[in-house]
N, C-alpha and C positions, 0 to 999 in steps of 0.2 A: 311137507318139506318142499321148498321151492327148488325147481330144477332149471339148469341153464346149459346152453351150448358151451359157454366159456366163463370161467371165473378168474379174475385177475386179483392177485394178492399184492397190494401195494399200489399207491396212487401217485407216485412220482412221475416225472416226464416219460419214463418208459412205460409204466403201468397205465396211466390215463390215456396215452397215445395208443397203446395196444388195445385198450377197451373201445376207444372211439373207432379205430379201424375195424375191429371185429364187428361192431354194431353196424358200421357202414356196409359191411359185406354180408349183412343179413343174419348174423348170429345173435341169439338172445344172450345178453352179457350182464355179468355182475362184477362189481369191483369192491374189494374189502380194504379198509384203511384203519390202521391202529389208532391214529390220532383223530382229533375232532375236526381238523381241517384237511382238505385234499391238497395234493401237490408235492408231497414228500419233502425230502431235505432241500432240494433245489429251490422250491418256491417259498418254503417256510424259514429255513435256517441256512441257506446256501447261496446259490447263484443270485437270486433276485434281491434279497435284503443286503447282501454285500455290495452289489452294484449300486443300490440306492445310497448307501453310505459313502461309497467311492465318489459318486456324483456330487453329493452334498459337500463332502470335504474338498472336492476339486473346486467347487464354486467359492468356498471360503479361501482357499489358497490363492485363487485368481484375484479375489478382492484385496487381499493384503499384499500381494506381490506384484500383480500385473496391471490392475485397473489404472493406476496413475499413469503408467506408460501409454495406455490406451486413451488417455485424456479423460478418465472418469475419476472425479474427486468425490470422496465420501466424507462429509463432516463428522468429526468425532471418531471414536475408536470402533473398529469392527470387532464384534465379539461372537464367540461360539455359544450357541444355546444347544447343548448336547441333548437335553431332554426333548426339544422340538425336532432335532435331527433324527433321534431314535423313533419319535412318534411318527414322523413323515415316512420313515422306512417301514414301520409297521402298517401304515396306511396303504403303501404300495403292495405289501404282502397280502393284506386283507382283500384288496381289490382284485389281485391276481388269483388268489385261491377261490374267491367267489366266482370268478370267470370259469374255473374248472367245474365248479358245481353246476353252472349254467350249461356247460358243454355235456355234462353227464345227463342232465335233464333233457336237453335238446335231442340227444342220441338215444333216449329211452334206456339208459343204463341204470340198473338198480345199484344203489350205494349202501353198503353195510359198514357200520362203524364198530370196530372191535379187532381183537387179535385173531388172525386167521391161522388155523393149524389143520394139518391133514389128519383126518380120521382113517381114511384109506385112499386109494387112488382116485376115487370119484366123489368122495364126501369130505366137506370142509367144515370144521367147527369154528364158530365165530364167538369168542368170549368177550362179552360186553363189559363196560365199566362197572356195572352193578354185580358182576360175577355170573350172570345168566349166560347160557350157551344156546345159540341157534345154529342148526346144521342145515347146510344147503348141499345140493348135488350138482356136479358139473361134469359133462362129458370130457371136457378138456380144461386144463388150468394153465395159467401163466404166473410164474413166480417173479415178482418185481419188487422185492423187499429192500433193495438198495444197500446202503452202507452206513457205518457209524465211524466217528473219529477214532483213530488208533492212539495208543499211548505206549510208554515204555514200562516194563514191569516194576521198576522202582519209583515211578512217579504216582503220587496220589493226586488225582484231579479233584480238587475240593469245590470247583465251580464258583469260587469266590475270588481267590488270588491266583490259583493255578487252574487255568481255564482252557477250554477248547474253543473252536470257532463259534459254536452255538452261544456261549456266554459272551464272547467278544462282540457279538452283534447287539448286545443290550446292556452295555456297561452304563453305570450311573455317574461316572466321572472319567475324565481324561487321565490316563496313566501318566505318572511322572517319568517312569522308565519301564518300558515294555520289553521284556526279554522274550524273544521268539525262538523256540526250538524247532528248527526246520526251515530251510530256505526254498520251499516249493511254492506253488501257486497261492494256496490259501494264506500261508504266513505272510507272504509279500503283499498281497492285496490288503489284508487287514492291518498289516504294519504300516502301509502307506496312509490308510485312513487316519490312524492315530498320530503318525508323524506329522501330517498336515495340520492336525489340530493342536500340535505343540508337544507331544510326547517325545522323549528320547527313545530311540528304537535300536536294539541290538539283536542281530540275527545270528544264531549259532547253528551251523550246518555241518553234518558229518562228512559229506562229500567235499571235493576240492573246489566246488563252485555252486552258485545258486542255480535254480531251475536245471538240475543236472541231467534230466532226460531230454532236454531240448538242445538245439545246435549250439556249439560252444561260442560262436560269434554273438548269438543273442544273449547268452549269459554274461559275456564280457561287457557288452554295451549296456545291458540293464544294470549291472553292478555299478558301472561308471555313472549312469544318470541318477540312480538312487543314492549313491554316495554324495552327489552334489546337493541333494536335498537333506542330507544329515544322517542317513542310515549308516550304521556301523555293522560290518560283516566279519564274522569269525568262521571261516571255512576250515575244513579238515580238523574240526573239533568234535570229540566224542563226549557227549553228555553222560555223566555217571551218577549224578546226585542232584535232587531238587528238594529243598527243604523250605518250610515257611515258619517264620516267627512273627506273630502279629500281622502287621501290614507289609512285612518285608519277605521277599522270596529270594533265596540264594540258589543259584545254579552253578554247579561245579562241572568242569569238563577238562579233558586232556587234549592239548594241541597235538600237532603232528609229530612233535619231538618228544611227546610224553610228559610235558610239563603241565601241571595243574593250573587252570585259569578259573577265576571266580567272577560271577556276574551277580550284581545285586539290583533288584528292581522291586517295584510295588505290585507288578503283575507279571505272570509268566504264561505265555500262550503256547500250548503244545500243538504243533502242526507236523506230525511225523507220518502223515498218511491216513488212510481210512481202511476199515476192514469190512468184508461182506457181512451183512446182517441177516441171520436166520434164526435169531432167538425166538422161541415159542412156535416156530413153524412146524416142527415135528416131521421133517422130510422123510425120516426113516419109516414112518407109517405108510408112506406111499411108494416106498422103494426108491426114493430119490437119493443119489449118492453125492457126497461132498469130497473134495480133494483135501490134501494135507494143509492147504492154506485157508480152508473153510469156504472155498468157492464151490458153487454147484456145478457139477460136471455136465457138459452139453456136447452134442455133436454139431456138425456144420449147419444143421437146421434149427439149432438151439433147443433140441429135444433133450430132456434129461434121460436118466436110465429107465424111467417110466415113460413110454412113448407118447402117452396122452398128456404129459406134463412138460411144459417148456419153462425156460428161465432166461431172463434178460437183464441188462444193465450192470450195476455195480456188484451184483451178487454172483456174476460169472467172471471169467477171465477177461482181460483187456483193460483199456483205459477207463477210468471212472469219470465219464463225461455224460452230461444230460443228453446231449445230441446223439451220442452213440446209443444210449438207451432208447431214445425215440426211434432211431432207425431200426433197432432190433425189435422193438415192439411192433412196428409196421411189418417187418419181415415175417415175424411169427404169424401175425393175423393173416397175411396174404398166403403164406405157405399152408396154413390150415384150410384156407379156402380153395386150395388146389392150384394156386398161381406159382410162378417160379421167380421170386424176388432174389436180389443179391445185395450184399454189402461188400465194398472194398475197404477193408479196415485200414489200409495204407492211406486212404484219402479222407479220413476223418480228422478234421483240423483240431489243433490244440491252441488254447488262448490263455494269456495271462492279462487280467484287466487292470493292471497298474497303469500309470501314465508316465512315460509312453507305454502304450499297449504292446503286447508281444503275441505273435501268431505264427503258426507254422503248419505245413502239411507235407506229407511225403518223407523222404529220407533226409537225414542230417549228413553233414560232411563226414562225421565220425563213422556213421553206418556205412557210407559208400566206401570209405577207405578200408574199413574192416572187411567188407565184401570183395574188395579188389576191383571195384568198378572204375573204369576210366571215365572221369567226368570233367566238366569245365564249369567255371563259376562266373556269374555276372552280378555285380553289386553296385547299388546306387545310393548315395547319401540323401536323406530327407532334407538336409539343410540346403541342397542345391535346387529345391523346388520353390517357385514363387509362392505357391499356396502355403507352404510351411513357414516361410518368412513372414507372410502376411498375418498368420495366426500365432506366430512366435513359438511354434512347435517344431523346432529344427533338429531335435535329437533323433537318432535312429537311422535305419537303412532298410532296403529290400535286397535280398540275395536270392538268386535263382541258380539252382544246380541242374545241369543238363548233361545227358549222355554225350560224351566227346565225339562219338561217331554218328549217332542217329539224330542228335539234337533234341531228343524227347526230354521234356521237363521231368526231373526225378524228385525234386524237392523245392519248396519255396519257404523262405524264412524272413519274417518281417518284424521290425520293431519301430514304432512311431505312432503318430496320431491316427486314430480310427482304423488301425490295421486289423482289429477284431472283425470289422465289416469287410475290409479289403481282401482278406484271405479267401473269401468266397470266389473271387475271380480266379485265384490259383486253383482252387478245388475244381471249378468248372473246366478250366483248361486241361487239368490233368485227367479228369474223368474222360475227356475226349482225346486223351493222349497227344496233346498239343506239343509242338516243338517251341523252343525259345524264339525262333524266327516267327512262328505263327503269332505269338503274343506281341512281338516287336512291330508287326505290320498292322495291328489293330489300332484304330484311332481311339485315343484316350482324351477326354475333355480337359481343357486347360482353363484356369489353373485348378488342379486337383491333386490330392495325395496319390491317386491312382496312377498318375504319370510316372511315379517311381517304379511301378511294376514294368511299364513299357521300357523305361530306361535301363532297368536291370536286365531285361530280356535282350535289349540292344547290346549291353555290355557282354552278355554271354554269347552273342552272335558276332564273332570276329571283333570283340572289344570296341564297339562303335557307339557307345552312349553319346548323346548329343550335348548334354548340358553339364558335363564335368571335363 
């Protein structure tokens, strides 16, 4: 039986980062992955492939809508080759997952392919594809098994016409009418891919607005911009039935007045969130407890009810974000090595990779109002930037929320071009507890989108933005 200091179950961003950090700190490390490729949901059927399709579809939309204005003329009709688009996406995925294999080899981490399940607190059975079982021993273990798409009890996901995000990443045709259940991040990103390629897209959302967990101003602006591109939104609608007849899917929902509304499409994409994935793990054999939501219970050090076993990422409480899992993987490795790492969960940014992009960190206005915090707001429109006009990306804004008395930045909310990258400036500032005035006095290169952050900070500091 092979023995290790640490065994990591799951090779997504949390798992493989935890394994690398453990190896860097001198621990003999093994990683166990159910599937034939490393990288988990994010690299295989999540973050990476969806961004590849978003970028490809963005190029197509630019070609048919904006090239002429830029003085670029293309003879003949611009056409979509969906097969090539999907193939390129898969190439990006393959290259990225091979990169993880290289990192495992570089850091001398043993990789086991199979389903990892606890035999007891220190022994893990690995069930391989041929049914054989290999058992390894580990002094400590890290559970990083991630999540799977959720559904509603009455929906039959047939993976053909009624699909999840996994199937949406490899369709063989562009939908005529894609009905999306759920107005969150995943639904909107994949909806934009197929809307750009010509599909009619209808989003049916239970809450009264899309991206309901983010700041209300971001939701309003994203709704406006996506509607311009042809999205149709049906908020405050409770889906109650999904049926399929041949190539047609019918979605029935009740609106806020209780009236039944019917949507007919050739595909229905179910995006109602994700659930922690512990299938086959057998945590009870190791004394690891789950809560009523199926999440593994952990303490502040991410230890489970068995002190030698830790859990990170989507399988525990908190936002289901790859970068959150990475930070937790690093924290666990360093804690096991006797260090004193920390994570400020308030400063983990959230991003929607539509165009315009949406990004946020810290508190929303709704949260500050609910907590009774006296705050001030500074907001600056992207259309006032020379860089935004030059690139024709004028939708969106940057909003900074600061404490009314101390001027400390409490939240930053952005929508616009490249804000997924720009939000890191806000995270850095807030990590060092910067004030709005601190940001306003830092030089920002001109012309850039980042100038909007400086201007929003100026607006929050005695309402003195310069360019509006």
